[in-house]
VEXLODREN-34913 format. One line per 8 residues: number of its first residue (from 0); their letters; for each residue x, z, y of N, C-alpha, C. Coordinates in nm, 3 decimals, padded with zeros to 5 digits. Layout:
! residues N
NUM = A = X/Z/Y/X/Z/Y/X/Z/Y  ... $
This chain:
! residues 309
0 = MAFMTQNY = 06.919/01.562/-06.068/06.784/01.571/-06.006/06.790/01.598/-05.830  06.779/01.701/-05.861/06.790/01.724/-05.716/06.945/01.715/-05.618  06.994/01.599/-05.682/07.116/01.589/-05.609/07.034/01.441/-05.518  06.983/01.386/-05.677/06.896/01.245/-05.649/06.815/01.270/-05.534  06.718/01.345/-05.537/06.663/01.369/-05.434/06.655/01.406/-05.276  06.773/01.429/-05.285/06.788/01.524/-05.166/06.889/01.427/-05.102  06.941/01.311/-05.154/07.028/01.190/-05.109/06.956/01.066/-05.022  06.773/01.072/-05.135/06.750/00.966/-05.069/06.619/01.036/-05.000 $
8 = LHDKRVLF = 06.581/01.181/-04.974/06.569/01.171/-04.820/06.654/01.176/-04.696  06.780/01.197/-04.765/06.908/01.186/-04.619/06.850/01.055/-04.623  06.868/00.940/-04.728/06.907/00.783/-04.703/06.701/00.777/-04.582  06.575/00.813/-04.657/06.498/00.793/-04.602/06.509/00.837/-04.418  06.617/00.966/-04.404/06.609/01.011/-04.235/06.688/00.949/-04.222  06.834/00.831/-04.217/06.902/00.772/-04.185/06.795/00.624/-04.125  06.735/00.582/-04.269/06.631/00.502/-04.183/06.546/00.447/-04.094  06.473/00.628/-04.102/06.355/00.624/-04.010/06.455/00.673/-03.844 $
16 = AFMLTLLG = 06.560/00.761/-03.858/06.635/00.687/-03.704/06.710/00.542/-03.689  06.722/00.511/-03.762/06.802/00.382/-03.796/06.662/00.276/-03.695  06.531/00.274/-03.721/06.421/00.228/-03.694/06.444/00.267/-03.534  06.333/00.397/-03.534/06.350/00.488/-03.380/06.457/00.417/-03.278  06.605/00.455/-03.383/06.700/00.384/-03.233/06.680/00.291/-03.204  06.626/00.190/-03.327/06.655/-00.009/-03.272/06.524/-00.006/-03.184  06.382/00.072/-03.193/06.264/00.046/-03.118/06.348/00.114/-02.954  06.405/00.168/-02.935/06.409/00.263/-02.784/06.529/00.189/-02.765 $
24 = AIMFSAKG = 06.680/00.095/-02.835/06.738/00.018/-02.746/06.669/-00.079/-02.706  06.532/-00.149/-02.726/06.482/-00.260/-02.741/06.392/-00.183/-02.577  06.311/-00.111/-02.625/06.221/00.003/-02.469/06.350/-00.043/-02.343  06.411/00.039/-02.337/06.547/00.029/-02.274/06.566/-00.123/-02.254  06.589/-00.207/-02.248/06.625/-00.340/-02.253/06.557/-00.422/-02.189  06.419/-00.344/-02.200/06.299/-00.458/-02.119/06.293/-00.343/-01.949  06.399/-00.240/-01.936/06.370/-00.156/-01.828/06.394/-00.299/-01.698  06.497/-00.402/-01.690/06.507/-00.484/-01.600/06.450/-00.572/-01.581 $
32 = LFIKFAYQ = 06.388/-00.605/-01.697/06.209/-00.711/-01.698/06.098/-00.645/-01.609  06.040/-00.491/-01.623/06.010/-00.438/-01.540/06.064/-00.373/-01.401  06.130/-00.347/-01.371/06.244/-00.331/-01.261/06.183/-00.454/-01.125  06.231/-00.566/-01.220/06.287/-00.696/-01.118/06.069/-00.785/-01.085  05.971/-00.719/-01.156/05.840/-00.729/-01.145/05.831/-00.674/-00.973  05.876/-00.473/-00.990/05.807/-00.432/-00.971/05.880/-00.460/-00.784  06.029/-00.531/-00.802/06.105/-00.556/-00.676/06.058/-00.725/-00.636  05.911/-00.757/-00.679/05.895/-00.831/-00.649/05.757/-00.833/-00.487 $
40 = YNVDTVTL = 05.776/-00.732/-00.470/05.656/-00.659/-00.345/05.750/-00.536/-00.285  05.909/-00.629/-00.288/05.976/-00.592/-00.153/05.957/-00.417/-00.134  05.998/-00.339/-00.301/05.968/-00.176/-00.281/06.187/-00.170/-00.328  06.218/-00.030/-00.254/06.335/-00.057/-00.203/06.364/00.087/-00.373  06.474/00.042/-00.419/06.550/00.101/-00.508/06.524/00.276/-00.538  06.522/00.373/-00.449/06.547/00.487/-00.398/06.356/00.584/-00.437  06.272/00.432/-00.385/06.144/00.472/-00.360/06.104/00.389/-00.553  06.104/00.381/-00.553/06.080/00.297/-00.736/06.124/00.334/-00.816 $
48 = LVIRMGIS = 06.270/00.446/-00.783/06.321/00.570/-00.873/06.205/00.725/-00.874  06.172/00.708/-00.766/06.119/00.795/-00.695/05.955/00.842/-00.789  05.896/00.710/-00.797/05.752/00.621/-00.869/05.761/00.658/-00.995  05.866/00.612/-01.036/05.943/00.626/-01.235/05.957/00.801/-01.245  06.020/00.865/-01.195/06.075/00.988/-01.214/05.951/01.096/-01.203  05.920/01.045/-01.058/05.733/01.119/-01.062/05.635/01.120/-01.182  05.617/01.063/-01.220/05.589/01.008/-01.380/05.644/01.090/-01.444  05.766/01.125/-01.460/05.829/01.153/-01.567/05.878/01.247/-01.599 $
56 = VPVYLMIG = 05.881/01.338/-01.516/05.943/01.458/-01.489/05.835/01.583/-01.520  05.749/01.579/-01.465/05.609/01.654/-01.577/05.588/01.650/-01.681  05.610/01.476/-01.756/05.610/01.486/-01.931/05.738/01.603/-01.898  05.859/01.579/-01.973/05.955/01.583/-01.949/05.949/01.725/-01.954  05.937/01.819/-01.821/05.918/01.948/-01.844/05.800/02.039/-01.878  05.718/01.928/-01.929/05.589/01.990/-02.014/05.660/01.993/-02.229  05.704/01.876/-02.221/05.791/01.941/-02.361/05.895/01.988/-02.341  05.982/02.018/-02.296/06.078/02.134/-02.281/06.050/02.188/-02.261 $
64 = FYSERFHQ = 05.900/02.290/-02.208/05.896/02.443/-02.242/05.811/02.419/-02.343  05.744/02.325/-02.421/05.651/02.349/-02.534/05.748/02.369/-02.674  05.898/02.285/-02.629/05.984/02.295/-02.771/06.039/02.435/-02.731  06.043/02.491/-02.648/06.158/02.680/-02.670/06.068/02.732/-02.748  05.965/02.704/-02.747/05.872/02.794/-02.899/05.922/02.746/-03.006  05.980/02.659/-03.049/06.052/02.642/-03.135/06.170/02.673/-03.198  06.220/02.687/-03.117/06.369/02.795/-03.106/06.402/02.931/-03.083  06.519/02.956/-03.130/06.445/03.120/-03.091/06.652/03.139/-02.996 $
72 = QRISKQQL = 06.732/03.015/-03.048/06.852/03.070/-02.970/06.811/02.962/-02.877  06.801/03.089/-02.704/06.810/03.047/-02.639/06.970/02.970/-02.558  06.888/02.860/-02.487/06.969/02.828/-02.340/07.054/02.859/-02.250  07.164/02.874/-02.291/07.230/02.981/-02.179/07.226/02.933/-02.035  07.270/03.004/-01.932/07.281/02.921/-01.818/07.417/02.769/-01.813  07.553/02.811/-01.770/07.609/02.717/-01.834/07.593/02.617/-01.906  07.548/02.632/-02.018/07.541/02.496/-02.049/07.412/02.410/-02.062  07.298/02.538/-01.965/07.218/02.442/-01.879/07.262/02.341/-01.763 $
80 = LSIASLGC = 07.342/02.458/-01.695/07.434/02.375/-01.586/07.526/02.253/-01.676  07.548/02.181/-01.783/07.610/02.148/-01.838/07.537/01.992/-01.857  07.409/02.080/-01.903/07.284/01.932/-01.997/07.281/01.895/-01.840  07.218/02.043/-01.725/07.208/01.912/-01.627/07.282/01.808/-01.515  07.432/01.854/-01.524/07.463/01.793/-01.492/07.517/01.656/-01.524  07.521/01.673/-01.720/07.532/01.563/-01.743/07.386/01.409/-01.740  07.248/01.495/-01.787/07.128/01.445/-01.650/07.164/01.344/-01.572  07.247/01.421/-01.418/07.251/01.378/-01.315/07.327/01.255/-01.354 $
88 = IGYYLASY = 07.398/01.315/-01.382/07.494/01.093/-01.415/07.433/01.044/-01.453  07.461/01.026/-01.613/07.353/00.992/-01.669/07.210/00.884/-01.663  07.173/00.973/-01.607/07.024/00.963/-01.594/06.986/00.851/-01.467  07.038/00.928/-01.332/07.012/00.939/-01.194/07.113/00.866/-01.207  07.277/00.820/-01.118/07.369/00.803/-01.087/07.362/00.665/-01.190  07.363/00.705/-01.303/07.328/00.516/-01.378/07.242/00.427/-01.363  07.105/00.478/-01.329/07.057/00.457/-01.340/06.992/00.403/-01.187  07.013/00.481/-01.084/07.026/00.425/-00.909/07.156/00.246/-00.910 $
96 = LDMQGLHY = 07.285/00.293/-00.964/07.395/00.228/-01.000/07.297/00.053/-01.008  07.243/00.077/-01.185/07.206/-00.051/-01.231/07.076/-00.061/-01.145  07.019/-00.024/-01.103/06.873/-00.090/-01.033/06.940/-00.141/-00.913  07.068/-00.116/-00.822/07.154/-00.137/-00.676/07.160/-00.265/-00.708  07.248/-00.293/-00.907/07.300/-00.415/-00.885/07.138/-00.522/-00.956  07.050/-00.497/-00.968/06.949/-00.538/-01.054/06.905/-00.627/-00.923  06.890/-00.562/-00.771/06.877/-00.629/-00.643/06.921/-00.821/-00.636  07.104/-00.763/-00.757/07.145/-00.953/-00.684/07.197/-01.035/-00.782 $
104 = ISVSLERA = 07.221/-00.951/-00.954/07.235/-01.033/-01.044/07.064/-01.074/-01.175  07.108/-01.121/-01.260/06.955/-01.152/-01.312/06.948/-01.030/-01.472  06.865/-00.952/-01.475/06.887/-00.885/-01.592/06.963/-00.970/-01.755  07.000/-01.045/-01.713/07.066/-01.104/-01.857/07.216/-01.041/-01.809  07.262/-01.090/-01.693/07.419/-01.056/-01.663/07.395/-00.948/-01.657  07.262/-00.878/-01.601/07.284/-00.693/-01.601/07.335/-00.639/-01.750  07.183/-00.671/-01.837/07.210/-00.627/-01.917/07.389/-00.634/-02.073  07.402/-00.773/-02.009/07.509/-00.835/-02.030/07.687/-00.748/-01.988 $
112 = VLYIYPTF = 07.711/-00.670/-01.894/07.737/-00.631/-01.803/07.766/-00.487/-01.837  07.636/-00.424/-01.834/07.629/-00.302/-01.855/07.651/-00.279/-02.046  07.676/-00.327/-02.090/07.665/-00.326/-02.260/07.840/-00.334/-02.246  07.913/-00.327/-02.195/08.014/-00.281/-02.126/08.124/-00.138/-02.180  08.007/-00.094/-02.152/07.993/00.087/-02.162/08.021/00.163/-02.340  08.077/00.093/-02.381/08.145/00.131/-02.518/08.237/00.143/-02.521  08.305/00.016/-02.404/08.463/00.044/-02.373/08.539/00.196/-02.256  08.427/00.170/-02.206/08.478/00.289/-02.161/08.427/00.455/-02.182 $
120 = VLLLSALV = 08.360/00.468/-02.302/08.320/00.546/-02.366/08.479/00.507/-02.499  08.524/00.431/-02.492/08.662/00.500/-02.614/08.764/00.535/-02.487  08.761/00.480/-02.409/08.888/00.513/-02.271/08.906/00.671/-02.240  08.713/00.723/-02.235/08.677/00.825/-02.179/08.742/00.933/-02.318  08.696/00.858/-02.499/08.745/00.967/-02.562/08.863/00.996/-02.619  08.997/00.857/-02.531/09.056/00.859/-02.620/09.109/00.995/-02.416  09.083/01.011/-02.330/09.163/01.088/-02.262/09.126/01.270/-02.222  08.943/01.257/-02.302/08.914/01.351/-02.237/08.955/01.471/-02.431 $
128 = FKQRITSR = 08.928/01.276/-02.567/08.974/01.371/-02.651/09.104/01.410/-02.773  09.179/01.287/-02.673/09.342/01.282/-02.664/09.291/01.217/-02.812  09.182/01.079/-02.817/09.210/00.977/-02.945/09.347/00.850/-02.938  09.356/00.854/-03.014/09.437/00.701/-03.002/09.401/00.615/-02.970  09.467/00.504/-02.879/09.404/00.382/-02.841/09.506/00.319/-02.938  09.431/00.198/-03.003/09.542/00.130/-03.097/09.567/-00.027/-03.032  09.680/-00.099/-03.028/09.697/-00.242/-03.068/09.578/-00.298/-03.068  09.473/-00.204/-03.169/09.358/-00.315/-03.155/09.267/-00.302/-03.050 $
136 = DVWTILIA = 09.223/-00.193/-03.031/09.158/-00.152/-02.927/09.222/-00.238/-02.754  09.307/-00.219/-02.754/09.354/-00.346/-02.641/09.278/-00.436/-02.606  09.346/-00.498/-02.738/09.277/-00.638/-02.783/09.193/-00.696/-02.729  09.079/-00.569/-02.832/08.969/-00.609/-02.771/08.867/-00.558/-02.631  08.897/-00.486/-02.597/08.898/-00.481/-02.459/08.937/-00.513/-02.373  09.065/-00.611/-02.349/09.136/-00.789/-02.278/08.982/-00.864/-02.347  08.937/-00.882/-02.458/08.849/-01.013/-02.489/08.734/-01.007/-02.381  08.691/-00.792/-02.411/08.532/-00.807/-02.376/08.564/-00.793/-02.231 $
144 = YTGLVLIF = 08.685/-00.756/-02.124/08.647/-00.839/-01.987/08.695/-01.024/-01.950  08.743/-01.032/-02.098/08.765/-01.166/-02.087/08.625/-01.272/-02.039  08.506/-01.161/-02.119/08.377/-01.264/-02.100/08.314/-01.208/-02.013  08.292/-01.106/-01.950/08.305/-01.117/-01.866/08.297/-01.169/-01.681  08.470/-01.240/-01.717/08.485/-01.292/-01.599/08.431/-01.437/-01.649  08.374/-01.435/-01.792/08.356/-01.591/-01.787/08.158/-01.603/-01.754  08.113/-01.467/-01.770/07.967/-01.446/-01.695/07.988/-01.513/-01.539  08.068/-01.474/-01.474/08.090/-01.486/-01.368/08.147/-01.535/-01.293 $
152 = IEGIEHGT = 08.228/-01.639/-01.366/08.286/-01.743/-01.296/08.187/-01.826/-01.248  08.086/-01.925/-01.213/08.018/-01.936/-01.161/07.966/-01.970/-01.068  07.927/-01.774/-01.042/07.945/-01.743/-00.921/08.045/-01.756/-00.818  08.176/-01.724/-00.868/08.301/-01.746/-00.793/08.351/-01.899/-00.789  08.293/-01.990/-00.877/08.260/-02.093/-00.809/08.217/-02.150/-00.680  08.094/-02.083/-00.678/07.971/-02.157/-00.580/08.017/-02.080/-00.456  08.092/-01.927/-00.457/08.090/-01.831/-00.344/08.045/-01.749/-00.323  07.928/-01.724/-00.407/07.867/-01.639/-00.399/07.879/-01.502/-00.405 $
160 = NEIYLGGI = 07.887/-01.412/-00.326/07.955/-01.163/-00.273/07.850/-01.166/-00.372  07.697/-01.169/-00.346/07.602/-01.138/-00.436/07.613/-01.132/-00.597  07.708/-01.168/-00.614/07.772/-01.138/-00.802/07.818/-01.045/-00.784  07.917/-01.052/-00.713/07.993/-00.948/-00.741/07.979/-00.851/-00.695  07.888/-00.822/-00.623/07.871/-00.730/-00.547/07.734/-00.613/-00.730  07.659/-00.678/-00.694/07.584/-00.678/-00.845/07.684/-00.649/-00.980  07.724/-00.755/-01.036/07.855/-00.659/-01.155/07.844/-00.563/-01.163  07.942/-00.526/-00.979/08.051/-00.375/-00.937/07.950/-00.268/-00.961 $
168 = LVAFSALA = 07.854/-00.299/-00.911/07.776/-00.164/-00.884/07.687/-00.172/-01.094  07.680/-00.268/-01.157/07.606/-00.200/-01.291/07.734/-00.152/-01.375  07.879/-00.212/-01.324/07.963/-00.156/-01.429/07.992/-00.027/-01.383  08.030/00.010/-01.291/07.956/00.148/-01.263/07.887/00.280/-01.296  07.803/00.203/-01.294/07.640/00.199/-01.427/07.702/00.230/-01.547  07.755/00.147/-01.620/07.806/00.146/-01.745/07.917/00.271/-01.762  08.012/00.248/-01.658/08.066/00.382/-01.668/08.041/00.509/-01.645  07.899/00.552/-01.585/07.890/00.662/-01.565/07.761/00.705/-01.689 $
176 = FAIFMVGS = 07.727/00.664/-01.765/07.671/00.581/-01.892/07.737/00.676/-01.963  07.893/00.546/-01.999/07.959/00.638/-02.090/07.951/00.780/-02.082  08.058/00.882/-01.949/08.028/00.986/-01.959/08.000/01.032/-01.968  07.899/01.021/-01.962/07.706/01.111/-02.074/07.703/01.101/-02.139  07.736/01.016/-02.252/07.722/00.988/-02.451/07.806/01.034/-02.468  07.966/01.019/-02.405/08.034/01.141/-02.440/08.067/01.295/-02.405  07.986/01.328/-02.302/07.942/01.443/-02.315/07.842/01.509/-02.396  07.745/01.446/-02.364/07.601/01.475/-02.456/07.646/01.542/-02.627 $
184 = DKHIKMVG = 07.740/01.418/-02.692/07.690/01.497/-02.824/07.727/01.627/-02.889  07.778/01.726/-02.775/07.797/01.792/-02.833/07.680/01.909/-02.824  07.630/01.896/-02.702/07.545/01.917/-02.659/07.381/01.953/-02.719  07.363/01.716/-02.781/07.257/01.733/-02.836/07.211/01.831/-03.037  07.347/01.779/-03.047/07.346/01.927/-03.148/07.375/02.088/-03.188  07.390/02.148/-03.062/07.331/02.267/-03.043/07.182/02.253/-02.982  07.164/02.234/-02.892/07.007/02.223/-02.887/06.913/02.144/-02.909  06.946/02.047/-02.977/06.837/01.944/-03.007/06.781/01.819/-02.950 $
192 = SIRFTAYA = 06.802/01.717/-03.014/06.726/01.601/-02.854/06.634/01.620/-02.832  06.547/01.684/-02.942/06.434/01.726/-02.770/06.463/01.827/-02.616  06.473/01.932/-02.617/06.509/01.983/-02.451/06.671/01.883/-02.440  06.724/01.836/-02.519/06.834/01.819/-02.402/06.810/01.686/-02.348  06.704/01.655/-02.374/06.650/01.491/-02.341/06.585/01.564/-02.201  06.425/01.619/-02.247/06.402/01.695/-02.169/06.454/01.764/-02.025  06.561/01.807/-02.031/06.645/01.971/-01.989/06.672/01.773/-01.871  06.751/01.740/-01.963/06.870/01.648/-01.848/06.747/01.537/-01.784 $
200 = MSAAGGSV = 06.648/01.505/-01.789/06.570/01.387/-01.800/06.535/01.435/-01.631  06.463/01.603/-01.648/06.455/01.652/-01.540/06.538/01.699/-01.448  06.637/01.667/-01.457/06.780/01.756/-01.365/06.815/01.659/-01.323  06.748/01.512/-01.395/06.821/01.380/-01.272/06.708/01.306/-01.176  06.601/01.379/-01.255/06.451/01.340/-01.166/06.415/01.451/-00.947  06.512/01.520/-01.037/06.545/01.631/-00.927/06.665/01.589/-00.780  06.745/01.479/-00.873/06.853/01.453/-00.809/06.723/01.323/-00.767  06.699/01.271/-00.759/06.586/01.132/-00.718/06.577/01.176/-00.613 $
208 = FLHYLLSD = 06.500/01.347/-00.599/06.385/01.349/-00.558/06.447/01.439/-00.398  06.543/01.470/-00.496/06.620/01.530/-00.345/06.695/01.425/-00.204  06.777/01.279/-00.349/06.783/01.181/-00.296/06.681/01.088/-00.194  06.672/01.037/-00.208/06.459/01.055/-00.166/06.420/01.101/-00.033  06.418/01.275/-00.051/06.445/01.335/00.124/06.515/01.345/00.205  06.668/01.329/00.155/06.785/01.327/00.184/06.773/01.158/00.267  06.707/01.118/00.276/06.670/00.938/00.344/06.630/00.943/00.385  06.485/01.055/00.436/06.411/01.071/00.576/06.331/00.928/00.572 $
216 = RVTVFTQH = 06.301/00.914/00.394/06.182/00.804/00.412/06.031/00.887/00.388  05.930/00.799/00.371/05.768/00.826/00.356/05.758/00.716/00.273  05.814/00.601/00.214/05.709/00.507/00.171/05.677/00.516/00.048  05.662/00.654/00.010/05.649/00.664/-00.184/05.463/00.585/-00.188  05.376/00.645/-00.041/05.263/00.668/-00.126/05.200/00.521/-00.032  05.275/00.485/00.062/05.311/00.316/00.115/05.228/00.201/00.041  05.331/00.207/-00.091/05.379/00.055/-00.183/05.240/-00.038/-00.211  05.283/-00.184/-00.240/05.136/-00.240/-00.323/05.138/-00.117/-00.466 $
224 = QQVYFWGG = 04.960/-00.179/-00.452/04.928/-00.104/-00.597/05.027/-00.167/-00.709  05.042/-00.273/-00.713/05.158/-00.375/-00.885/05.272/-00.290/-00.835  05.318/-00.226/-00.731/05.451/-00.089/-00.758/05.445/00.055/-00.814  05.284/00.044/-00.798/05.246/00.213/-00.915/05.259/00.169/-01.075  05.259/00.034/-01.053/05.173/00.005/-01.169/05.299/-00.040/-01.298  05.383/-00.118/-01.212/05.506/-00.151/-01.307/05.601/00.041/-01.302  05.640/00.113/-01.174/05.675/00.240/-01.189/05.585/00.307/-01.318  05.480/00.289/-01.315/05.446/00.306/-01.460/05.532/00.331/-01.537 $
232 = ILAVLSTI = 05.455/00.160/-01.567/05.557/00.098/-01.722/05.657/00.188/-01.739  05.770/00.127/-01.671/05.859/00.151/-01.620/05.886/00.312/-01.693  05.829/00.376/-01.654/05.879/00.617/-01.647/05.804/00.576/-01.812  05.688/00.480/-01.864/05.694/00.501/-01.986/05.714/00.494/-02.085  05.709/00.386/-02.074/05.814/00.241/-02.199/05.932/00.228/-02.134  06.010/00.236/-02.137/06.186/00.253/-02.088/06.211/00.335/-01.982  06.199/00.474/-01.984/06.202/00.631/-01.926/06.153/00.739/-02.080  06.065/00.783/-02.093/05.988/00.837/-02.127/06.025/00.874/-02.335 $
240 = IPSFLMAY = 06.010/00.743/-02.350/05.996/00.723/-02.536/06.091/00.705/-02.515  06.164/00.605/-02.522/06.310/00.558/-02.583/06.423/00.657/-02.563  06.389/00.701/-02.410/06.504/00.873/-02.434/06.518/00.955/-02.482  06.395/00.974/-02.561/06.390/01.107/-02.707/06.389/01.001/-02.837  06.415/00.893/-02.844/06.455/00.825/-02.959/06.576/00.790/-02.939  06.594/00.802/-02.869/06.814/00.714/-02.878/06.857/00.888/-02.878  06.748/00.952/-02.753/06.832/01.142/-02.811/06.792/01.156/-02.928  06.702/01.153/-03.061/06.709/01.169/-03.171/06.809/01.039/-03.267 $
248 = GMKVLGAK = 06.810/00.903/-03.263/06.923/00.847/-03.282/07.083/00.905/-03.314  07.139/00.963/-03.191/07.226/01.031/-03.198/07.244/01.182/-03.218  07.118/01.226/-03.221/07.157/01.377/-03.327/07.197/01.322/-03.489  07.073/01.183/-03.532/07.087/01.182/-03.645/07.241/01.099/-03.741  07.198/00.957/-03.630/07.374/00.867/-03.608/07.469/00.930/-03.552  07.492/00.956/-03.487/07.586/01.007/-03.339/07.604/00.818/-03.271  07.651/00.931/-03.150/07.694/00.773/-03.059/07.729/00.677/-03.080  07.855/00.652/-03.187/07.888/00.559/-03.234/07.763/00.458/-03.308 $
256 = KVSLIGVV = 07.657/00.519/-03.365/07.647/00.388/-03.432/07.494/00.366/-03.333  07.482/00.493/-03.250/07.354/00.409/-03.168/07.410/00.317/-03.085  07.599/00.340/-03.070/07.625/00.243/-02.941/07.633/00.074/-03.082  07.625/00.083/-03.166/07.627/-00.004/-03.245/07.491/-00.077/-03.246  07.402/-00.042/-03.260/07.236/-00.032/-03.233/07.182/-00.111/-03.160  07.265/-00.092/-03.004/07.243/-00.130/-02.892/07.282/-00.257/-02.895  07.362/-00.347/-03.013/07.386/-00.487/-02.948/07.270/-00.550/-02.914  07.122/-00.503/-02.975/07.050/-00.577/-02.951/06.978/-00.586/-02.844 $
264 = GPVSTMLL = 07.022/-00.496/-02.752/07.051/-00.490/-02.623/06.961/-00.594/-02.525  07.136/-00.733/-02.468/07.162/-00.774/-02.391/07.113/-00.902/-02.507  07.079/-00.924/-02.599/07.012/-01.055/-02.677/06.858/-01.036/-02.603  06.802/-00.905/-02.642/06.635/-00.862/-02.599/06.584/-00.917/-02.551  06.711/-00.838/-02.413/06.668/-00.875/-02.242/06.727/-01.033/-02.181  06.863/-01.093/-02.298/06.845/-01.269/-02.264/06.739/-01.324/-02.303  06.630/-01.281/-02.364/06.495/-01.342/-02.405/06.364/-01.340/-02.390  06.470/-01.171/-02.314/06.277/-01.172/-02.214/06.301/-01.214/-02.071 $
272 = GVAFLGDT = 06.473/-01.252/-01.984/06.489/-01.305/-01.870/06.367/-01.405/-01.859  06.424/-01.529/-01.927/06.376/-01.640/-02.004/06.301/-01.679/-02.044  06.210/-01.538/-02.042/06.045/-01.568/-02.080/05.926/-01.556/-02.046  05.930/-01.420/-01.985/05.900/-01.376/-01.817/05.968/-01.419/-01.639  06.082/-01.427/-01.677/06.137/-01.439/-01.556/06.170/-01.550/-01.542  06.215/-01.635/-01.595/06.296/-01.782/-01.529/06.406/-01.786/-01.605  06.508/-01.705/-01.608/06.575/-01.684/-01.611/06.703/-01.836/-01.688  06.780/-01.850/-01.652/06.841/-01.945/-01.706/07.052/-01.967/-01.716 $
280 = LSVIQSLG = 07.017/-02.009/-01.759/07.195/-01.939/-01.812/07.272/-02.027/-01.906  07.379/-02.008/-01.805/07.440/-02.220/-01.832/07.554/-02.171/-01.963  07.631/-02.273/-02.010/07.674/-02.276/-02.190/07.804/-02.205/-02.119  07.851/-02.153/-02.007/07.986/-02.115/-02.015/07.920/-01.908/-01.983  07.907/-01.898/-01.890/07.759/-01.770/-01.950/07.711/-01.762/-02.100  07.652/-01.807/-02.120/07.636/-01.760/-02.275/07.708/-01.768/-02.387  07.864/-01.823/-02.336/07.974/-01.795/-02.414/08.026/-01.674/-02.373  07.987/-01.604/-02.183/08.042/-01.507/-02.136/07.958/-01.375/-02.220 $
288 = IAIVIFAV = 07.864/-01.395/-02.185/07.796/-01.293/-02.287/07.798/-01.278/-02.434  07.845/-01.400/-02.589/07.851/-01.322/-02.651/08.009/-01.256/-02.694  08.095/-01.337/-02.611/08.199/-01.276/-02.617/08.199/-01.103/-02.602  08.105/-01.068/-02.497/08.088/-00.962/-02.468/08.041/-00.849/-02.586  07.892/-00.921/-02.623/07.856/-00.898/-02.752/07.969/-00.864/-02.818  08.030/-00.931/-02.855/08.135/-00.968/-03.016/08.216/-00.803/-03.005  08.307/-00.839/-02.879/08.404/-00.709/-02.823/08.382/-00.612/-02.855  08.240/-00.572/-02.800/08.201/-00.449/-02.784/08.173/-00.395/-02.933 $
296 = TSIVIFNK = 08.099/-00.471/-02.994/08.008/-00.418/-03.158/08.119/-00.417/-03.276  08.295/-00.509/-03.211/08.416/-00.465/-03.248/08.450/-00.344/-03.275  08.394/-00.289/-03.128/08.482/-00.189/-03.084/08.364/-00.021/-03.147  08.272/-00.042/-03.129/08.140/00.022/-03.217/08.148/00.040/-03.380  08.221/-00.077/-03.429/08.282/-00.050/-03.581/08.386/-00.050/-03.633  08.513/-00.083/-03.543/08.609/-00.022/-03.563/08.720/00.095/-03.552  08.655/00.140/-03.389/08.642/00.294/-03.384/08.585/00.365/-03.403  08.666/00.526/-03.408/08.557/00.596/-03.414/08.525/00.710/-03.328 $
304 = VDKDK = 08.448/00.714/-03.208/08.465/00.730/-03.109/08.377/00.859/-03.071  08.311/00.880/-03.230/08.260/01.044/-03.173/08.272/01.031/-03.353  08.188/01.192/-03.399/08.118/01.235/-03.530/08.070/01.172/-03.582  08.096/01.074/-03.683/07.964/01.064/-03.791/07.862/01.153/-03.854  07.762/01.171/-03.831/07.621/01.280/-03.871/07.720/01.275/-04.126 $
């Protein structure tokens, strides 16, 4: 009876984590939509990032400080440095590159390219953890990149250089996020999802503020009021809340299953882009997006990119 009860509670926890991760993936996928709305008022990427992090960082610091009361083991300086480094890579660098890319491509294409990150997770896992890459892995990766070629083929035909630049920026954003995913799993298990997220995001915010100061900008206080509105929406709905939801999902489900659940991202982004931004997708681009989603989903289903819980 006790065994059945334990299994039941475990299943409920897994289901709860699945639902929270799904919600977090959808909220993250709406990020591009909010950024596009803010870009209508001619705000630059760094200024919008400052507004986003200016709202988010105080919340993360308060949550991180409060969560320390529930942990007897303190985080070592070395581990805190590792967490901060991962935060700068996964939340500052990846966000900056992604937001820069959105100047040149639609949110639908941005999400399709960004979703290639599990292929980078697979490759990095092989390089860092010496996990074997099978012939099926190679074919899956080739299929995924074939889908990317189809997504951008119309831009190539029409000679638009902007789609190249946007695609490259978002691809490097996906690589940065993959580095974050590979490195964060062990830290989340050791310090907990709340503390990890709070400190990683706070460090990312510090990097954003430093970038802003070094770029000699004074535009953060002179923006249109709608920029602050969409920056606030971006901070709350597509940064603070989903970051904790996804981190909890990684703690319970592992990065592999979280990546799988993230398949909802490109689909929800496409629907949002079509519904609110008037985006249109050709048959070839739709086929390319479908191929990317299929290939990456195959990777997270058939490959053990991390240890399951």
